[in-house]
N, C-alpha and C positions, 0 to 999 in steps of 0.2 A: 406362083399364084399370090403368095403373101405380099410380094413386092407390089403387085398390081393393086391390092387392097390398100396398101400403105399410101399409094399415090393418089387414091381417091379422096377428095376433100369435099365436104358438103358445100353446096352453093350458098353464098351469103343471102340472107333474106333481106330484100330491099325495104327501107323504111324512110319516111320523109324526114329531112333534116331541118333544124331550125336555123335559118339564115339571118344575117344581120338586117336584111331588108324587112323581115317579119317583125323586127323590134317595134316598128312604127304602125304595123297593121294588125298584129295579133295580140289578143289578151292572154296573158300567161296565168293559168290557174295553178295554185299550189296548196297542199293540204295544211290545215291548221295544226300546230303543235304547241307552241308557247304563246298564248294569246297576247300577253303584255309585250313581249319582244317582237313578235312578228308584225304587229301593227306599225312599228317604227321601221322595221326592215323593209316592209312593203312600200312605205312612203319613200324610203331612200332609193329603192329601185325605180319607182315612178319618176323621181327627180332626175334619174340618170337616163330617162327616155323609155323605160319599159312600162307597158300597161299591165298591171298586175291585179289579181283578185284572190283573196284568201278564201278557201272553201270552208263553209260552216255547216254544210249539210251533214246530218247524222242519223241516228236511229238504227234499229236492227236491219233495215233494208240495205244499209251500206255493207255490213258484213256478208249478207246474203248475196249481194252483187259480186263481192270478192270471191266467194265460194263458187260461184258459177263459172268463173274464168281463170281461177288459180287453183292449183292442186292443194288439197286440204292439209297436206303435210308442210306447207310453207308457213313461215313464222307469221304470227298474228298481225304485226304491224304492216306487213306486205298485203295481207288480205284486206285490212281496213283502208290503207292508202289507195290501193288499186280499186277497191269497191267504191270509195268516195269519188274518185275520178269518173268512173263509168256512170255512177248514179247522177253526177252533175251533168255529164254529157247527154244522158237520157232525159234530163229534166226539161229540155227545150228552151232553157234560159240563155243558151250561148250559141253564137253564130259559129257553127262547126268549121266553116271555111276560113275563119279568122280566130281560131282558138288554138293555143298550145298548152302543154302541161309541163310542169317542172317537178323533178324528183331529185332527192339527194343520193349521192354515192359516197360511201366511206373510203373505199379503196383498200380496206384491210381484209382480214379473214372472215369478217361478218358477211352473212348472205345478203345483207342490204346492198352490197355492191352489185348484185344481180337483179335488184328490183326493176331497173330500167328495162331489162330484157323481158322480164315477166310482164311488165306493163305494156310494152309494145305488142307482145303476143296476145295479151288479153284484149287490147284495142282491136286487133285484127279479128279476133273471134267475135267481138261484140259489134262489129260493123263500123268501127271508127278508125280504121287503119290509116286514114288520111291525116289524122291529127298528129302533128310533130311533138316529140318529147324532148325537153331540154334538161340536161344534166347539170346539177350543182355539185361540184366536187373540187377538191384541192389536190387531186392526185394525178392530174393529166389524163383522166379517162374521157372517152367520148369527145375527142378534140373537134370532131366535125359537127357536134350538136351540143355544145355546152355553154354555160353562161360565161361571158367574157368579163373578167374582173378588171376594173380600172381602180387607180389609187383612191379617187374620191369615194367610190362605192365601197371599197374595202374598209376605209377609215370610218365611214358612216355605219357600216354593219358592225364593226367592233364596238363603236360607241353605243349603238343601239342595244347590243347584248349587255353591256355594262349597266346602262340606264335601266334596262328591263330587270336585271338581277337586283339592283338596288330597290326599285319599286316593288318587286315581288317580295323581297325580304322584309322591307319595312311595313308593307301592307299586311303581310301575314302576322307580323309582331303586334300590330295595333288593332287590326280588325276585330279580334275577339273581345277587346276591352273598350272599344270606342263608346262614348256616351251618346253620340248621334249616329245611328246606323246608316252606313253608306258613305261616311266621311272619308274613310281610307280609300275606297274605290273612286271617289270623286277626285282625290289627289292623283290617282293613277291616270285618269282621263285628262286632268289638267296638264300633267307633265308629258304625257304622250303628245298632246297637241303642241305644247311648247317646244319639245325636242324636234318635232317634224317641221315647225316654223324655222327653227334654227338651222336645220339641215338645208332647207330651201334657200336660206340666206347665206349658205356656205359657212355656217358657224356650228359650234357644238361638238366639234371633233378634235380640236387641238387639246393639248394637255392642260393648258390654262382654262379653256372653256369647260372641259370636263371637270376639273377641280371645282370651278365655281358652281356648276350644275349639281355635282354631288353634294356640296355643302348646302345648297338651297333646298334640294329634295329632302335631305336629312332634317333640316330646320323645320320644314313644313310638317313632317310626320312627328317630330318632337313636340310641336305646338298643338297637336291634336288633343282635345280633352278626352282622357281615358280614365277608367277605374279598374285597377288590376285586382283580380280575385284569383284564387287557385284554380287552375285548369289543367287538364291532361294535355301533355305536350307530345305531339306525334311527328316524327320525321318520315319523309317519303324518299325512297331510293328505288333504283331499278333500271331496266332498259330505257334508253333515252326517250323514245317516242311514248311508251306507255307511262313513263314517269311524269311527263309534262302534259300530254294531250288529254283534254277532257273526254274526247271520243274514245281514246284508247284505254283510259282507266275508269270509265263509267262515272265521270265527274267526281273523282275521288276527293279532291280538295273541298268541293261544296258539301259532300257528305260528311267529311270530318268536321267542317265548320258547323254543320247542323247538329252534330253530336256534342258540340261545346268544346272542341279541341283547339289548341293553338298549333298550327301546322308549320313545319320547317321543311322547305323544299330547296335543297342545295342549288346554287346558281348554274345557269347554262354555260357561263364562261369557264366553269370548272372543267366541263367536258372538252371545250376548245383547248384549254391548257393541257389537259390530259393527252390529247392528240398531238400537241406540239412536243411534249416531253417524250412521248413514244417514238417520235422520229429520231430524237437524240439517243434514246435508249437502244433503238434498233442498230445504230452504228456502233454503240458501245458493246452490245452483246454479240452481234453477229459480224461486225466489221463493216467497213465502208469508208467513204471519203471524210476526212477530218473537216474539210470545208463545209460539207453538208451538215455535219454535227454542229459546227459553229454557227451556221445559218439558223438552225432550229433554236439554239440558245439565245441568239440575238433577238429572234422573234418573241421568245418567251420573256426576255427582259423587257421588251417593249410593252407587252401585255401586263406583266407583273407590276411595272411602274404605275400603270393606271389603276390596277387593282388596289395597290397600296393607298392611292389617293381616295378611293371610294371607302375603304375600311377606315382610314383616318377621319374622314368626314362624318361617318356614323358614330365613331368612338367618342367624338366630342360631346355627345349627348348622353348623359347617364341613364336615361330611360330607354335607350335603344341599344341593341346588341349587334355589333358588326359580325359579318361572317369571318371565319378564319382565313388567313392567307393560304393560297393554294400550296405553297411550300410546306406549310404545317400539315395540311391534309395529306400531302404526298408522303410525308415522313411516317404517317400512322400505319402504313402497310407493313412496317417491320414487325416481325414476329407472327405474321398472319399469312402473307402471300408475297411472292416475288414480283419485281417490276417486269419480268418477262411474260407475265400473264396479262396480255394486252389485246386479246380478242374481245369484241363487244365492248362493254364498259370495264372489263378487266379489273385490275387492282384498284381502280378508282371507286368502284362500287363497294368493295370491302372497306377501303379507307373512309368513305363517307359514312358507313354504318358505325365505325369506331368513333369517328368525330362526333356524330350525333349523340351517341351514348355518353361520351365524355363531356358534352355540352349541356346535358340535362334532358335530352330528348331520347330517353331510354326505350320508349315505345316506337317501333319502326314498322312501316308497311314496306315490304320489299316486293315491288310490282314485277312479276315475271310473265312475259308473254309466251304463249305456246310456240314451240319451235325455236326459241332463242337459246341454243345450246350453251354458248359461253357463259351467259348470265346465270344459268342454273348452277354452274360450277362456282363462279366468283360471288354469287349472291346466296342462293339457298344452300350451296355447299359449304359456305363459310360461317353460317349462323351458329352451329354448335361450337365452333372454335372461339367465336366472339363471346358466346355465353360463358364459356369456361373461364375466360379472362375477365369478363364483366358480368357477374351474376345478375345484376339489375337489368340487363338487356332483355327487352320484351319484344322480340322480333317475330313478325308474322309474314310469311311469304304468301302472296295472293296470285293465283294463276289467272291470266286473262286470255281467253280464247273464245271462238264462236259458240261452243257448247256450254260454257260456264254461265250460269245465271247470275244476274246482279244481286238477287236476294241472298244466294249462298256466299258471294263475295263479301257483301256487307255484314252478314251474320258473323263471319269469321273475324272481320275487323271489330265488330261490336264486342266480341269476346276479348279481344286484345285490349280494347278501351276499358272494359269492365275490370280487368286485372289491374290496369294502370290507375283506375279510379279508386280501387280498394287500397292500393299503395299510397295514393295521394291523401286519402281520408285518414289512413292510419298514421301518416307522418305529420299532417297539419289539421288542426281542428278548425272547421270552417268559421265558427263564431269568433275565433281569435286570429284568423288570418289577416295579414296586413299587406297592402299593396307594395310592390317593389319590383325593380327591374329584373329581367331574366338573368340567370347565371351566365357569366361571360367566361369564355375559354381564354385563359391568360397564358397558356403555354407559349414559349417563344418560338418563332418560326426560324427554320434554317435559312442561311443566306449563302451567297457565293456558290461554290461547287456543291455544297450540301443541298442546295435547292434542287439540283439535278440528280445527285447521287447520294442518297441518305446513308447514314452510318452502316458500316459492315456489321455482320452478326456478332463480332467480338465486342461491340459497343452496346449491344442490346442488354438491358437489365437481366440478371440471372433469374428473376422471378417471372420472366416473360414466358408466354405459352410455347415459344420456340424451344426452350430448354426443358420443357416437361416431357418426360418419357412415359 
């Protein structure tokens, strides 16, 4: 009897595939996450023949739509993304016969890899089972219904992420101090339009073009008239969607700006590099093809070379602070967490918190979505250890879920800001404060093999938390 049961397999549930013919007839909807970056990525897809639209619908009804069709034990980003899709389809603004949805899949241990199946099930329950779902992934998943990457599209997407990171970093550095409100945001729009024009003209993606654009963007922000005064500096880390998405984090950046803070949001390319390094580390830790490991390292070198150009362009201006190289960020995991912790944001989240503290952003909001189990370990679970090593660390984990009220979230953040403001006022007398550039992280970055494999435990300083018993 047991053999009979073993031979029984559930029948696959049919679902509509996204075909290449639909590329010209269907509008692809995808959820907003990183507003600066996604505007350029959407333009790049349009130039490659896709008809795209970034969803901007929000509000509590989005989460409620998600709760109707997804189990409430599912992680919060899934509830929001699926709710946003269904809310958009119900709005009547889209031709359902010519609409497709696009969702990402990480391919790792994160439950985000199953979002696409949850979405298809939710669509059937909501009466939209005819709408095809397109997968965006680099793991070979959903081969029959995934976005086909061409070399021009990949190069534009990589460039768009770098440009978005630079614009996000420099606007966050200058916006709190600008003499003319809105000037920093105007430069974002200017450069988004310029980069999209360059993409359309098949420019802006070569190493030479990117170097020139990085320098021009930095020069524009360095020329902004600003008046620096002491402000509370707040870093933001967390699960990737809640970290960047205004819908996911209740417009966290806008709230912090309204509270008079300077915000530091680590770049999106850091997560891309984290995923590349993890591929190399998987082979190192668990075995695999040396050729595959070498491929990951070559891809990392390609990205790292462009990252270095961006950092150098910003560093030429004394009033601007460049982000640290990813190799430096990666090395900061030592003494706190191993590189084998790579579910969710893994060791990257811990390293980013350490880097923020060392760079003068001791107050940190750690955005934790409900149901994201890995990030509760590498985020909230590492806070005490970071505080033991860096007593100035003022880290506040904030939970984001459908039942959490925005008032409670903001009150907790206000308490963190109040502590930071007391420290600021105790260290600097406002009447005597002088304008000056933010403190720069000057620690050297590892190179070569050390970029992939940081020093062993024996080379960790003896005063590191690792050696404390």
